C-alpha positions as CSV (number, residue, x, y, z in Angstrom):
1,M,-12.7,29.4,32.9
2,M,-10.9,27.5,30.2
3,S,-7.0,28.0,29.9
4,P,-5.9,29.2,26.6
5,A,-4.8,26.9,23.8
6,V,-1.4,28.8,23.5
7,W,0.1,30.3,26.4
8,S,2.7,32.5,24.8
9,N,4.4,33.4,21.5
10,R,7.2,30.9,22.2
11,H,4.7,28.3,22.7
12,A,2.8,29.4,19.5
13,V,6.0,29.2,17.5
14,G,6.8,25.6,18.9
15,L,3.2,24.4,18.2
16,I,3.4,25.7,14.7
17,S,6.8,24.1,14.2
18,V,5.7,20.7,15.4
19,I,2.5,20.9,13.1
20,G,4.7,22.0,10.1
21,I,7.1,19.3,10.5
22,L,4.4,16.7,10.8
23,L,2.8,18.1,7.6
24,L,6.0,18.1,5.9
25,L,7.3,14.7,7.0
26,P,6.5,12.7,3.9
27,V,8.6,15.2,1.9
28,L,11.4,15.2,4.4
29,M,11.6,11.5,4.5
30,A,11.6,11.3,0.7
31,V,14.6,13.8,0.7
32,V,16.4,11.9,3.4
33,G,15.7,8.6,1.6
34,L,12.9,6.1,2.1
35,P,13.6,2.7,3.6
36,P,13.1,-0.1,1.1
37,R,9.7,-0.5,-0.4
38,E,9.1,-4.0,1.3
39,T,9.0,-2.1,4.8
40,V,5.6,-0.7,3.8
41,Y,4.1,-4.3,3.8
42,S,5.8,-5.2,7.2
43,G,3.7,-2.2,8.7
44,I,0.3,-3.4,7.4
45,R,-1.6,-5.2,10.1
46,I,-2.9,-8.7,9.3
47,E,-6.3,-7.4,10.3
48,T,-6.3,-5.1,7.3
49,G,-5.2,-7.6,4.8
50,A,-2.7,-10.5,4.0
51,A,0.4,-8.2,4.2
52,P,2.9,-10.8,5.4
53,Y,1.6,-13.1,2.6
54,D,1.9,-10.2,0.0
55,E,5.2,-9.3,1.3
56,R,6.4,-12.9,0.9
57,Q,4.8,-13.0,-2.7
58,V,6.3,-9.8,-3.9
59,F,9.8,-9.4,-2.4
60,V,10.8,-12.9,-1.0
61,E,9.6,-15.4,-3.7
62,K,11.5,-14.9,-7.0
63,E,10.1,-17.5,-9.6
64,P,7.6,-16.4,-12.3
65,V,4.0,-17.2,-11.9
66,D,1.7,-18.2,-14.6
67,I,-1.4,-16.5,-13.2
68,L,-1.5,-13.6,-10.7
69,F,-4.8,-12.4,-9.3
70,V,-5.0,-8.8,-7.9
71,G,-7.8,-7.5,-6.0
72,S,-9.4,-7.0,-2.6
73,S,-10.2,-9.6,0.0
74,L,-13.2,-10.7,-1.9
75,L,-10.8,-12.1,-4.2
76,V,-9.3,-14.5,-1.6
77,R,-12.7,-15.6,-0.6
78,G,-14.0,-16.0,-4.2
79,V,-11.1,-17.8,-5.9
80,D,-10.1,-21.2,-5.1
81,L,-6.2,-20.9,-5.8
82,D,-5.6,-24.5,-5.2
83,Y,-8.2,-25.6,-7.7
84,V,-7.1,-23.1,-10.4
85,Q,-3.5,-24.3,-10.0
86,S,-4.5,-27.9,-10.1
87,E,-6.5,-27.4,-13.2
88,L,-4.0,-25.2,-14.9
89,S,-1.1,-27.8,-14.0
90,K,-3.2,-30.6,-15.9
91,K,-3.3,-28.3,-19.0
92,L,0.3,-27.2,-18.9
93,G,1.7,-30.6,-18.0
94,R,3.8,-29.2,-15.2
95,P,3.2,-27.6,-11.9
96,A,1.7,-24.3,-12.3
97,R,2.2,-21.2,-10.0
98,V,-0.9,-19.3,-9.2
99,R,-0.8,-16.5,-6.8
100,F,-2.8,-13.6,-5.6
101,V,-2.1,-10.3,-3.9
102,A,-4.9,-8.5,-2.1
103,L,-5.7,-6.3,0.8
104,K,-8.9,-5.7,2.4
105,W,-11.4,-3.2,1.0
106,Q,-11.6,-2.5,-2.6
107,G,-9.7,0.3,-4.5
108,L,-8.0,0.8,-7.8
109,D,-5.1,2.6,-6.2
110,M,-4.4,-0.3,-3.9
111,Q,-4.6,-2.8,-6.6
112,Y,-2.3,-0.7,-8.7
113,M,0.3,-0.6,-6.0
114,L,0.1,-4.3,-5.3
115,M,0.3,-5.1,-9.0
116,R,3.1,-2.7,-9.7
117,D,5.3,-3.9,-6.8
118,F,4.7,-7.5,-7.8
119,L,5.6,-7.0,-11.5
120,E,8.7,-5.0,-10.6
121,H,10.1,-8.0,-8.6
122,R,8.7,-11.0,-10.4
123,K,7.2,-11.9,-13.9
124,A,3.6,-13.0,-14.4
125,G,2.3,-14.7,-17.5
126,L,-1.2,-13.5,-17.0
127,V,-2.7,-10.8,-14.6
128,I,-6.3,-10.8,-13.6
129,M,-7.5,-7.8,-11.8
130,V,-10.7,-7.7,-10.1
131,M,-12.4,-4.4,-10.8
132,P,-14.2,-2.8,-7.8
133,N,-17.9,-2.4,-7.4
134,L,-19.2,0.8,-9.2
135,A,-20.8,1.7,-5.8
136,L,-17.3,1.8,-4.1
137,V,-15.6,3.8,-7.0
138,G,-14.8,7.2,-6.0
139,D,-12.0,9.7,-6.2
140,S,-10.7,9.4,-2.6
141,P,-7.6,7.4,-1.7
142,H,-8.1,3.8,-0.6
143,I,-9.3,3.7,3.0
144,Q,-5.8,2.1,4.1
145,A,-3.6,4.1,1.6
146,Y,-1.8,5.8,4.6
147,R,-0.5,2.3,5.4
148,W,1.2,1.8,2.1
149,M,1.4,5.3,0.2
150,R,4.7,7.2,0.7
151,W,5.6,10.5,-0.9
152,G,7.8,9.8,-4.0
153,D,7.1,6.1,-4.5
154,F,4.9,6.3,-7.6
155,P,5.1,9.9,-8.7
156,S,3.7,9.2,-12.1
157,S,0.6,7.6,-10.6
158,T,-0.6,10.9,-9.1
159,A,0.7,13.5,-11.6
160,D,-2.4,13.7,-13.7
161,L,-4.8,13.9,-10.8
162,P,-6.8,17.0,-9.9
163,F,-5.3,19.1,-7.3
164,S,-7.9,18.1,-4.7
165,S,-7.1,14.4,-5.2
166,R,-3.5,15.0,-4.8
167,V,-4.2,16.8,-1.6
168,S,-6.2,13.8,-0.4
169,V,-3.3,11.4,-1.4
170,Y,-0.9,13.7,0.4
171,G,-3.1,13.7,3.4
172,A,-3.0,9.8,3.5
173,E,0.9,10.1,3.2
174,V,0.9,12.5,6.1
175,L,-1.1,10.2,8.2
176,G,1.2,7.1,7.3
177,A,4.6,9.1,7.8
178,P,5.0,8.3,11.4
179,R,4.6,4.5,10.6
180,Q,7.0,4.8,7.9
181,L,9.5,6.8,10.1
182,L,9.2,4.0,12.5
183,N,10.4,1.5,9.8
184,Y,13.8,3.4,9.6
185,F,14.5,2.2,13.1
186,R,12.8,-1.0,13.2
187,A,10.5,-3.3,11.3
188,N,7.0,-2.9,12.2
189,R,6.1,-6.5,12.2
190,H,2.9,-8.0,13.4
191,P,2.4,-11.6,14.4
């Protein structure tokens, strides 16, 4: 015979309270105050993208760039940044600055976040965004959205979405909230 999932009313209240707090954690964190945006990148594992590189490109380096490539990991494999920078330097008659920001897997929401973070901290003369393959375009959040989406970061980006899409985005934020909470106490750095 199996034991019951809930042993008493007090146990049921405790379980409901814990689940409620976890579900409300993104909102609670936004009310208390989120850590700086760059802490999001420190929590992205290198296996899921070039997060330490992206963090440096967005938040550490300050000089403007001539060309910014924004896309998925396919961009990193498909564009020879050194060649583009070399050829552009010849045309400009000065050292050119060409950079990319990209995480693994395609998704316009991910690209929007990367581009927005970059342009809020640095200037770019030209932005080239790689559009996702039509087979991969959908109405679900990016597969890694829980790593970088936080409640309240980009409210205008989800305001006009249908209710079901906003629920999906909030679900990603609920999954990522414990990781973001950890960033309050220590940087979630990966070697």
